[in-house]
Biopython code that builds the backbone (N, CA, C, O; Angstrom):
import numpy as np
from Bio.PDB.StructureBuilder import StructureBuilder

atoms = [
    (1, "HIS", "N", (-13.908, 11.016, 8.734)),
    (1, "HIS", "CA", (-13.971, 11.496, 10.189)),
    (1, "HIS", "C", (-15.415, 11.862, 10.535)),
    (1, "HIS", "O", (-16.314, 12.339, 9.843)),
    (2, "VAL", "N", (-15.356, 11.452, 11.962)),
    (2, "VAL", "CA", (-16.725, 11.329, 12.396)),
    (2, "VAL", "C", (-17.512, 13.124, 12.252)),
    (2, "VAL", "O", (-16.869, 14.107, 12.621)),
    (3, "GLY", "N", (-18.904, 13.241, 11.685)),
    (3, "GLY", "CA", (-19.253, 14.120, 11.308)),
    (3, "GLY", "C", (-18.463, 15.340, 10.623)),
    (3, "GLY", "O", (-18.685, 16.519, 10.895)),
    (4, "ALA", "N", (-17.643, 14.954, 9.825)),
    (4, "ALA", "CA", (-17.223, 15.912, 8.574)),
    (4, "ALA", "C", (-17.257, 15.581, 7.264)),
    (4, "ALA", "O", (-17.192, 14.390, 6.959)),
    (5, "VAL", "N", (-17.350, 16.457, 6.397)),
    (5, "VAL", "CA", (-17.972, 15.810, 5.145)),
    (5, "VAL", "C", (-16.411, 16.487, 4.063)),
    (5, "VAL", "O", (-16.273, 16.276, 2.858)),
    (6, "ALA", "N", (-15.581, 17.175, 4.827)),
    (6, "ALA", "CA", (-14.749, 17.932, 3.946)),
    (6, "ALA", "C", (-13.724, 16.728, 3.602)),
    (6, "ALA", "O", (-13.646, 15.753, 4.349)),
    (7, "LEU", "N", (-13.033, 16.835, 2.566)),
    (7, "LEU", "CA", (-12.080, 15.996, 2.128)),
    (7, "LEU", "C", (-10.429, 16.266, 3.032)),
    (7, "LEU", "O", (-9.827, 17.314, 3.265)),
    (8, "PRO", "N", (-10.083, 14.780, 3.379)),
    (8, "PRO", "CA", (-8.806, 14.904, 3.674)),
    (8, "PRO", "C", (-7.648, 15.403, 2.928)),
    (8, "PRO", "O", (-7.788, 15.214, 1.719)),
    (9, "ALA", "N", (-6.251, 16.135, 3.337)),
    (9, "ALA", "CA", (-5.496, 16.427, 2.695)),
    (9, "ALA", "C", (-5.166, 15.249, 1.351)),
    (9, "ALA", "O", (-4.907, 15.612, 0.204)),
    (10, "GLU", "N", (-5.228, 14.110, 1.706)),
    (10, "GLU", "CA", (-4.458, 13.356, 0.814)),
    (10, "GLU", "C", (-5.239, 12.813, -0.197)),
    (10, "GLU", "O", (-4.946, 11.878, -0.943)),
    (11, "ALA", "N", (-6.795, 13.824, -0.144)),
    (11, "ALA", "CA", (-7.511, 12.818, -1.340)),
    (11, "ALA", "C", (-7.006, 13.645, -2.611)),
    (11, "ALA", "O", (-7.251, 13.092, -3.683)),
    (12, "ALA", "N", (-6.362, 14.840, -2.675)),
    (12, "ALA", "CA", (-5.827, 15.185, -3.803)),
    (12, "ALA", "C", (-5.297, 14.225, -4.576)),
    (12, "ALA", "O", (-5.896, 14.204, -5.651)),
    (13, "ALA", "N", (-4.667, 13.631, -4.534)),
    (13, "ALA", "CA", (-3.825, 12.398, -5.177)),
    (13, "ALA", "C", (-4.980, 11.667, -5.504)),
    (13, "ALA", "O", (-4.570, 11.033, -6.476)),
    (14, "GLU", "N", (-5.777, 11.440, -5.394)),
    (14, "GLU", "CA", (-6.858, 10.470, -5.360)),
    (14, "GLU", "C", (-7.567, 11.132, -6.392)),
    (14, "GLU", "O", (-7.726, 10.475, -7.421)),
    (15, "VAL", "N", (-8.000, 12.204, -6.359)),
    (15, "VAL", "CA", (-8.655, 13.377, -7.211)),
    (15, "VAL", "C", (-7.771, 13.219, -8.424)),
    (15, "VAL", "O", (-8.419, 13.037, -9.454)),
    (16, "ALA", "N", (-6.572, 13.238, -8.559)),
    (16, "ALA", "CA", (-5.830, 13.546, -9.963)),
    (16, "ALA", "C", (-5.964, 12.138, -10.346)),
    (16, "ALA", "O", (-5.941, 12.000, -11.569)),
    (17, "LYS", "N", (-6.146, 10.651, -9.445)),
    (17, "LYS", "CA", (-5.973, 9.774, -10.448)),
    (17, "LYS", "C", (-7.052, 9.390, -11.162)),
    (17, "LYS", "O", (-7.069, 8.765, -12.223)),
    (18, "VAL", "N", (-8.330, 9.974, -10.244)),
    (18, "VAL", "CA", (-9.341, 9.707, -11.370)),
    (18, "VAL", "C", (-9.580, 10.613, -12.505)),
    (18, "VAL", "O", (-10.111, 10.402, -13.595)),
    (19, "LYS", "N", (-9.021, 11.759, -11.948)),
    (19, "LYS", "CA", (-9.091, 12.428, -13.413)),
    (19, "LYS", "C", (-8.547, 11.885, -14.714)),
    (19, "LYS", "O", (-9.225, 11.870, -15.741)),
    (20, "ALA", "N", (-7.237, 11.416, -14.642)),
    (20, "ALA", "CA", (-6.560, 10.727, -15.158)),
    (20, "ALA", "C", (-7.140, 9.509, -15.908)),
    (20, "ALA", "O", (-6.932, 9.276, -17.098)),
    (21, "ALA", "N", (-7.965, 8.688, -14.997)),
    (21, "ALA", "CA", (-8.449, 7.754, -15.915)),
    (21, "ALA", "C", (-9.650, 8.114, -16.323)),
    (21, "ALA", "O", (-10.125, 7.450, -17.244)),
    (22, "LEU", "N", (-10.428, 9.204, -15.782)),
    (22, "LEU", "CA", (-11.904, 9.763, -16.896)),
    (22, "LEU", "C", (-11.358, 10.414, -18.050)),
    (22, "LEU", "O", (-11.916, 10.160, -19.118)),
    (23, "ASP", "N", (-10.131, 11.404, -18.058)),
    (23, "ASP", "CA", (-9.580, 11.768, -19.218)),
    (23, "ASP", "C", (-8.922, 10.446, -20.281)),
    (23, "ASP", "O", (-8.711, 10.652, -21.476)),
    (24, "ALA", "N", (-8.682, 9.228, -19.677)),
    (24, "ALA", "CA", (-8.161, 8.243, -20.630)),
    (24, "ALA", "C", (-9.314, 7.455, -20.920)),
    (24, "ALA", "O", (-8.952, 6.407, -21.455)),
    (25, "ALA", "N", (-10.920, 7.544, -20.751)),
    (25, "ALA", "CA", (-11.536, 6.928, -20.980)),
    (25, "ALA", "C", (-12.847, 7.671, -21.469)),
    (25, "ALA", "O", (-13.872, 7.010, -21.299)),
    (26, "PRO", "N", (-13.001, 8.853, -22.013)),
    (26, "PRO", "CA", (-14.116, 10.094, -22.241)),
    (26, "PRO", "C", (-15.521, 9.447, -22.590)),
    (26, "PRO", "O", (-16.550, 10.121, -22.634)),
    (27, "ALA", "N", (-15.478, 8.137, -22.826)),
    (27, "ALA", "CA", (-17.034, 7.757, -23.137)),
    (27, "ALA", "C", (-17.342, 7.133, -21.793)),
    (27, "ALA", "O", (-18.363, 6.446, -21.774)),
    (28, "LYS", "N", (-16.574, 7.249, -20.528)),
    (28, "LYS", "CA", (-17.018, 6.724, -19.613)),
    (28, "LYS", "C", (-17.534, 7.668, -18.015)),
    (28, "LYS", "O", (-17.089, 8.740, -17.606)),
    (29, "LYS", "N", (-18.268, 7.053, -17.594)),
    (29, "LYS", "CA", (-19.068, 8.159, -16.663)),
    (29, "LYS", "C", (-18.193, 7.422, -15.097)),
    (29, "LYS", "O", (-17.675, 6.309, -15.007)),
    (30, "LEU", "N", (-18.291, 8.531, -14.008)),
    (30, "LEU", "CA", (-18.165, 8.072, -12.659)),
    (30, "LEU", "C", (-18.928, 8.228, -11.729)),
    (30, "LEU", "O", (-19.365, 9.323, -11.373)),
    (31, "VAL", "N", (-19.295, 6.684, -10.995)),
    (31, "VAL", "CA", (-20.308, 6.924, -9.929)),
    (31, "VAL", "C", (-19.844, 6.761, -8.709)),
    (31, "VAL", "O", (-19.287, 5.726, -8.345)),
    (32, "LEU", "N", (-20.037, 7.776, -7.970)),
    (32, "LEU", "CA", (-19.792, 8.199, -6.517)),
    (32, "LEU", "C", (-20.922, 7.523, -5.419)),
    (32, "LEU", "O", (-22.144, 7.678, -5.410)),
    (33, "SER", "N", (-20.187, 6.834, -4.633)),
    (33, "SER", "CA", (-21.289, 6.176, -3.702)),
    (33, "SER", "C", (-20.334, 6.607, -2.023)),
    (33, "SER", "O", (-19.171, 6.551, -1.623)),
    (34, "GLY", "N", (-21.947, 7.112, -1.374)),
    (34, "GLY", "CA", (-21.198, 7.451, -0.316)),
    (34, "GLY", "C", (-21.086, 6.432, 0.843)),
    (34, "GLY", "O", (-21.865, 5.501, 0.636)),
    (35, "PHE", "N", (-20.507, 6.311, 1.794)),
    (35, "PHE", "CA", (-20.569, 5.039, 2.899)),
    (35, "PHE", "C", (-20.790, 5.970, 4.468)),
    (35, "PHE", "O", (-20.373, 7.089, 4.769)),
    (36, "HIS", "N", (-21.421, 5.215, 5.072)),
    (36, "HIS", "CA", (-21.466, 5.947, 6.403)),
    (36, "HIS", "C", (-21.560, 4.143, 7.687)),
    (36, "HIS", "O", (-22.260, 3.148, 7.503)),
    (37, "ASP", "N", (-20.771, 4.363, 8.598)),
    (37, "ASP", "CA", (-20.858, 3.660, 9.926)),
    (37, "ASP", "C", (-22.586, 3.190, 9.989)),
    (37, "ASP", "O", (-23.482, 3.655, 9.285)),
    (38, "ALA", "N", (-22.705, 2.169, 11.021)),
    (38, "ALA", "CA", (-24.173, 2.059, 11.565)),
    (38, "ALA", "C", (-24.247, 2.750, 12.826)),
    (38, "ALA", "O", (-25.376, 2.687, 13.314)),
    (39, "SER", "N", (-23.322, 3.454, 13.580)),
    (39, "SER", "CA", (-23.198, 4.067, 14.780)),
    (39, "SER", "C", (-24.253, 5.578, 14.658)),
    (39, "SER", "O", (-24.359, 6.277, 13.650)),
    (40, "GLY", "N", (-24.747, 5.735, 15.607)),
    (40, "GLY", "CA", (-25.521, 7.081, 15.413)),
    (40, "GLY", "C", (-26.978, 7.160, 14.720)),
    (40, "GLY", "O", (-27.719, 6.213, 14.459)),
    (41, "ASP", "N", (-27.168, 8.363, 14.518)),
    (41, "ASP", "CA", (-28.519, 8.458, 14.070)),
    (41, "ASP", "C", (-28.539, 8.357, 12.036)),
    (41, "ASP", "O", (-28.059, 9.097, 11.178)),
    (42, "PRO", "N", (-29.311, 7.122, 11.970)),
    (42, "PRO", "CA", (-28.776, 6.682, 10.569)),
    (42, "PRO", "C", (-29.426, 7.753, 9.452)),
    (42, "PRO", "O", (-29.105, 7.754, 8.264)),
    (43, "ALA", "N", (-30.374, 8.638, 10.042)),
    (43, "ALA", "CA", (-30.689, 10.073, 8.834)),
    (43, "ALA", "C", (-29.080, 10.758, 9.184)),
    (43, "ALA", "O", (-28.320, 10.732, 8.216)),
    (44, "ARG", "N", (-28.806, 11.049, 9.810)),
    (44, "ARG", "CA", (-27.475, 11.962, 10.002)),
    (44, "ARG", "C", (-26.872, 11.268, 9.360)),
    (44, "ARG", "O", (-26.724, 11.579, 8.178)),
    (45, "ASN", "N", (-26.258, 10.009, 9.882)),
    (45, "ASN", "CA", (-25.253, 9.485, 8.710)),
    (45, "ASN", "C", (-25.460, 9.665, 7.460)),
    (45, "ASN", "O", (-24.551, 10.188, 6.816)),
    (46, "ALA", "N", (-26.692, 9.289, 6.788)),
    (46, "ALA", "CA", (-27.140, 9.219, 5.105)),
    (46, "ALA", "C", (-26.541, 10.476, 5.008)),
    (46, "ALA", "O", (-25.480, 10.456, 4.385)),
    (47, "GLU", "N", (-26.978, 11.822, 5.533)),
    (47, "GLU", "CA", (-27.036, 13.205, 5.265)),
    (47, "GLU", "C", (-25.272, 13.511, 4.898)),
    (47, "GLU", "O", (-24.885, 14.291, 4.027)),
    (48, "LEU", "N", (-24.322, 12.631, 5.859)),
    (48, "LEU", "CA", (-22.839, 12.817, 5.944)),
    (48, "LEU", "C", (-22.292, 11.838, 4.936)),
    (48, "LEU", "O", (-21.133, 12.016, 4.561)),
    (49, "ALA", "N", (-22.995, 10.812, 4.447)),
    (49, "ALA", "CA", (-22.393, 10.069, 3.673)),
    (49, "ALA", "C", (-22.819, 10.581, 2.005)),
    (49, "ALA", "O", (-22.281, 10.150, 0.985)),
    (50, "LYS", "N", (-23.783, 11.475, 2.064)),
    (50, "LYS", "CA", (-23.920, 12.194, 0.769)),
    (50, "LYS", "C", (-23.334, 13.385, 0.808)),
    (50, "LYS", "O", (-23.337, 13.893, -0.313)),
    (51, "GLY", "N", (-22.682, 14.247, 1.861)),
    (51, "GLY", "CA", (-22.305, 15.409, 1.934)),
    (51, "GLY", "C", (-21.105, 15.078, 1.359)),
    (51, "GLY", "O", (-20.507, 15.956, 0.736)),
    (52, "ARG", "N", (-20.603, 13.887, 1.457)),
    (52, "ARG", "CA", (-18.895, 13.419, 1.560)),
    (52, "ARG", "C", (-18.867, 12.778, -0.101)),
    (52, "ARG", "O", (-17.857, 12.894, -0.795)),
    (53, "ALA", "N", (-19.978, 12.178, -0.539)),
    (53, "ALA", "CA", (-19.967, 12.058, -2.059)),
    (53, "ALA", "C", (-19.458, 13.550, -2.950)),
    (53, "ALA", "O", (-18.487, 13.820, -3.656)),
    (54, "LYS", "N", (-20.881, 14.435, -2.409)),
    (54, "LYS", "CA", (-20.704, 15.790, -2.839)),
    (54, "LYS", "C", (-19.468, 16.875, -2.888)),
    (54, "LYS", "O", (-19.348, 17.796, -3.697)),
    (55, "ALA", "N", (-18.496, 16.493, -1.708)),
    (55, "ALA", "CA", (-17.591, 17.153, -1.499)),
    (55, "ALA", "C", (-16.010, 16.569, -2.667)),
    (55, "ALA", "O", (-15.005, 17.105, -3.132)),
    (56, "VAL", "N", (-16.724, 15.049, -2.686)),
    (56, "VAL", "CA", (-15.710, 14.381, -3.839)),
    (56, "VAL", "C", (-16.111, 15.277, -5.445)),
    (56, "VAL", "O", (-15.232, 15.728, -6.179)),
    (57, "ARG", "N", (-17.355, 15.362, -5.682)),
    (57, "ARG", "CA", (-17.683, 15.322, -6.933)),
    (57, "ARG", "C", (-17.201, 16.994, -7.028)),
    (57, "ARG", "O", (-16.634, 17.469, -8.012)),
    (58, "ALA", "N", (-17.542, 17.730, -5.838)),
    (58, "ALA", "CA", (-17.030, 19.184, -5.816)),
    (58, "ALA", "C", (-15.273, 19.181, -6.784)),
    (58, "ALA", "O", (-14.786, 19.656, -7.810)),
    (59, "ALA", "N", (-14.833, 18.222, -5.498)),
    (59, "ALA", "CA", (-13.419, 18.350, -6.027)),
    (59, "ALA", "C", (-12.870, 17.920, -7.331)),
    (59, "ALA", "O", (-11.805, 18.291, -7.826)),
    (60, "LEU", "N", (-13.790, 17.030, -7.861)),
    (60, "LEU", "CA", (-13.328, 16.280, -9.443)),
    (60, "LEU", "C", (-14.143, 17.583, -10.415)),
    (60, "LEU", "O", (-13.951, 17.634, -11.630)),
    (61, "GLN", "N", (-14.713, 18.216, -9.967)),
    (61, "GLN", "CA", (-15.299, 19.142, -11.101)),
    (61, "GLN", "C", (-14.251, 20.455, -10.936)),
    (61, "GLN", "O", (-13.845, 20.883, -12.017)),
    (62, "ALA", "N", (-13.810, 21.080, -9.864)),
    (62, "ALA", "CA", (-12.962, 21.764, -9.482)),
    (62, "ALA", "C", (-11.588, 21.387, -10.251)),
    (62, "ALA", "O", (-10.840, 22.326, -10.521)),
    (63, "ALA", "N", (-11.203, 20.072, -10.624)),
    (63, "ALA", "CA", (-10.320, 19.520, -11.049)),
    (63, "ALA", "C", (-10.081, 19.585, -12.856)),
    (63, "ALA", "O", (-9.128, 19.392, -13.610)),
    (64, "GLY", "N", (-11.431, 19.946, -13.002)),
    (64, "GLY", "CA", (-12.153, 20.000, -14.592)),
    (64, "GLY", "C", (-12.795, 18.977, -15.375)),
    (64, "GLY", "O", (-12.777, 18.810, -16.595)),
    (65, "ILE", "N", (-13.558, 18.097, -14.161)),
    (65, "ILE", "CA", (-14.189, 16.977, -14.751)),
    (65, "ILE", "C", (-15.519, 17.528, -15.109)),
    (65, "ILE", "O", (-16.139, 18.132, -14.233)),
    (66, "ASP", "N", (-16.029, 17.394, -16.288)),
    (66, "ASP", "CA", (-17.693, 17.569, -15.714)),
    (66, "ASP", "C", (-18.568, 16.935, -15.311)),
    (66, "ASP", "O", (-18.728, 15.719, -15.216)),
    (67, "ALA", "N", (-19.216, 17.838, -15.040)),
    (67, "ALA", "CA", (-20.768, 17.662, -14.068)),
    (67, "ALA", "C", (-21.245, 16.471, -14.333)),
    (67, "ALA", "O", (-21.420, 15.589, -13.492)),
    (68, "ALA", "N", (-21.541, 16.369, -15.833)),
    (68, "ALA", "CA", (-22.553, 15.255, -16.309)),
    (68, "ALA", "C", (-21.646, 13.744, -16.342)),
    (68, "ALA", "O", (-22.158, 12.661, -16.626)),
    (69, "ARG", "N", (-20.629, 13.888, -16.092)),
    (69, "ARG", "CA", (-19.908, 12.436, -16.417)),
    (69, "ARG", "C", (-19.772, 12.176, -14.872)),
    (69, "ARG", "O", (-18.838, 11.381, -14.779)),
    (70, "VAL", "N", (-20.250, 12.459, -13.613)),
    (70, "VAL", "CA", (-20.307, 12.228, -12.464)),
    (70, "VAL", "C", (-21.690, 12.082, -11.507)),
    (70, "VAL", "O", (-22.277, 13.007, -10.946)),
    (71, "ALA", "N", (-22.044, 10.627, -11.486)),
    (71, "ALA", "CA", (-23.120, 10.529, -10.721)),
    (71, "ALA", "C", (-23.323, 10.200, -9.300)),
    (71, "ALA", "O", (-22.369, 9.568, -8.846)),
    (72, "LEU", "N", (-24.167, 10.407, -8.546)),
    (72, "LEU", "CA", (-24.053, 10.450, -7.238)),
    (72, "LEU", "C", (-25.489, 8.932, -6.815)),
    (72, "LEU", "O", (-26.699, 8.860, -7.034)),
    (73, "ARG", "N", (-24.545, 8.049, -6.198)),
    (73, "ARG", "CA", (-25.747, 7.074, -5.477)),
    (73, "ARG", "C", (-26.154, 7.012, -4.356)),
    (73, "ARG", "O", (-25.385, 7.424, -3.487)),
    (74, "LYS", "N", (-27.610, 6.442, -3.895)),
    (74, "LYS", "CA", (-27.957, 6.624, -2.423)),
    (74, "LYS", "C", (-26.729, 6.007, -1.297)),
    (74, "LYS", "O", (-26.226, 4.884, -1.295)),
    (75, "PRO", "N", (-26.474, 7.098, -0.419)),
    (75, "PRO", "CA", (-25.819, 6.726, 0.546)),
    (75, "PRO", "C", (-25.693, 5.308, 0.977)),
    (75, "PRO", "O", (-26.736, 4.742, 0.648)),
    (76, "GLU", "N", (-24.923, 4.525, 1.537)),
    (76, "GLU", "CA", (-24.969, 2.829, 2.169)),
    (76, "GLU", "C", (-24.232, 2.897, 3.325)),
    (76, "GLU", "O", (-23.207, 3.562, 3.477)),
    (77, "SER", "N", (-24.920, 2.006, 4.362)),
    (77, "SER", "CA", (-24.360, 2.018, 5.547)),
    (77, "SER", "C", (-23.717, 0.404, 5.313)),
    (77, "SER", "O", (-24.198, -0.505, 4.636)),
    (78, "THR", "N", (-22.204, 0.421, 6.296)),
    (78, "THR", "CA", (-21.509, -0.571, 6.036)),
    (78, "THR", "C", (-20.463, -0.564, 7.451)),
    (78, "THR", "O", (-20.241, 0.535, 7.959)),
    (79, "LEU", "N", (-20.108, -1.262, 7.799)),
    (79, "LEU", "CA", (-19.335, -1.781, 8.853)),
    (79, "LEU", "C", (-17.854, -1.693, 8.143)),
    (79, "LEU", "O", (-16.831, -1.385, 8.755)),
    (80, "ALA", "N", (-17.914, -1.998, 6.825)),
    (80, "ALA", "CA", (-16.073, -2.304, 6.340)),
    (80, "ALA", "C", (-15.366, -3.249, 6.992)),
    (80, "ALA", "O", (-14.295, -2.925, 7.504)),
    (81, "GLY", "N", (-15.777, -4.402, 7.076)),
    (81, "GLY", "CA", (-15.123, -5.339, 7.780)),
    (81, "GLY", "C", (-14.927, -5.047, 9.463)),
    (81, "GLY", "O", (-14.182, -5.697, 10.195)),
    (82, "GLY", "N", (-15.804, -3.886, 9.882)),
    (82, "GLY", "CA", (-15.862, -3.894, 11.411)),
    (82, "GLY", "C", (-15.238, -2.648, 12.092)),
    (82, "GLY", "O", (-15.324, -2.426, 13.300)),
    (83, "ASP", "N", (-14.495, -1.726, 11.045)),
    (83, "ASP", "CA", (-13.780, -0.443, 10.937)),
    (83, "ASP", "C", (-14.788, 0.531, 10.881)),
    (83, "ASP", "O", (-15.389, 0.591, 9.809)),
    (84, "ALA", "N", (-15.232, 1.562, 12.058)),
    (84, "ALA", "CA", (-15.877, 2.492, 11.854)),
    (84, "ALA", "C", (-15.385, 3.140, 10.659)),
    (84, "ALA", "O", (-15.887, 3.119, 9.535)),
    (85, "GLN", "N", (-14.020, 3.890, 11.175)),
    (85, "GLN", "CA", (-13.370, 4.750, 10.255)),
    (85, "GLN", "C", (-13.820, 4.387, 8.591)),
    (85, "GLN", "O", (-14.577, 4.856, 7.741)),
    (86, "ALA", "N", (-12.769, 3.158, 8.730)),
    (86, "ALA", "CA", (-13.167, 2.381, 7.017)),
    (86, "ALA", "C", (-14.698, 2.741, 6.341)),
    (86, "ALA", "O", (-14.931, 3.215, 5.230)),
    (87, "ALA", "N", (-15.558, 2.382, 7.309)),
    (87, "ALA", "CA", (-16.884, 2.946, 6.743)),
    (87, "ALA", "C", (-17.140, 4.163, 6.287)),
    (87, "ALA", "O", (-17.823, 4.323, 5.275)),
    (88, "ARG", "N", (-16.680, 5.060, 6.899)),
    (88, "ARG", "CA", (-16.965, 6.538, 6.573)),
    (88, "ARG", "C", (-15.813, 6.969, 5.078)),
    (88, "ARG", "O", (-14.642, 7.344, 5.133)),
    (89, "ARG", "N", (-16.546, 6.776, 4.039)),
    (89, "ARG", "CA", (-15.847, 6.927, 2.831)),
    (89, "ARG", "C", (-16.390, 7.046, 1.707)),
    (89, "ARG", "O", (-17.609, 7.105, 1.869)),
    (90, "VAL", "N", (-16.006, 7.136, 0.262)),
    (90, "VAL", "CA", (-16.670, 7.548, -0.666)),
    (90, "VAL", "C", (-15.924, 6.501, -1.590)),
    (90, "VAL", "O", (-14.694, 6.472, -1.631)),
    (91, "GLU", "N", (-16.693, 5.672, -2.306)),
    (91, "GLU", "CA", (-15.912, 4.780, -3.619)),
    (91, "GLU", "C", (-16.135, 5.331, -4.443)),
    (91, "GLU", "O", (-17.086, 6.097, -4.293)),
    (92, "MET", "N", (-15.602, 5.329, -5.509)),
    (92, "MET", "CA", (-15.657, 5.615, -6.966)),
    (92, "MET", "C", (-15.961, 4.528, -8.220)),
    (92, "MET", "O", (-14.948, 3.835, -8.312)),
    (93, "ARG", "N", (-16.535, 4.285, -8.798)),
    (93, "ARG", "CA", (-16.266, 3.657, -9.687)),
    (93, "ARG", "C", (-16.695, 3.821, -11.386)),
    (93, "ARG", "O", (-17.833, 4.178, -11.691)),
    (94, "LEU", "N", (-15.582, 3.499, -12.498)),
    (94, "LEU", "CA", (-15.975, 4.130, -13.584)),
    (94, "LEU", "C", (-17.300, 3.165, -14.234)),
    (94, "LEU", "O", (-17.430, 2.035, -13.764)),
    (95, "VAL", "N", (-17.970, 3.487, -14.982)),
    (95, "VAL", "CA", (-19.123, 3.057, -15.735)),
    (95, "VAL", "C", (-19.344, 3.391, -16.832)),
    (95, "VAL", "O", (-18.967, 4.526, -17.125)),
    (96, "ASP", "N", (-19.894, 2.737, -17.679)),
    (96, "ASP", "CA", (-19.990, 2.984, -19.289)),
    (96, "ASP", "C", (-21.397, 3.546, -19.405)),
    (96, "ASP", "O", (-21.846, 3.865, -20.507)),
]
sb = StructureBuilder()
sb.init_structure("model")
sb.init_model(0)
sb.init_chain("A")
sb.init_seg("    ")
for serial, (resi, resn, name, xyz) in enumerate(atoms, 1):
    if name == "N":
        sb.init_residue(resn, " ", resi, " ")
    sb.init_atom(name, np.array(xyz, "f"), 0.0, 1.0, " ", f" {name:<3s}", serial, name[0])
structure = sb.get_structure()
């Protein structure tokens, strides 16, 4: 969503899936990457992307994930195939 960092209602199901994956792989960590589209002010967009990643991290912590297992990457700009809405996202990746 434009200018929004709050998680959409459907994010709860994704948080549950990620928690299950982390619970099943206790040695792994999760890396969150916030993305934004190229429209508007780049600095503001980067802050929004970072805020979205932090909102995901907070939701994971609220679900019982240890904060030490969640890392944030620097925000990135993308067009995600040209769809600005899809560019405003947070990707999650399990790493060793």
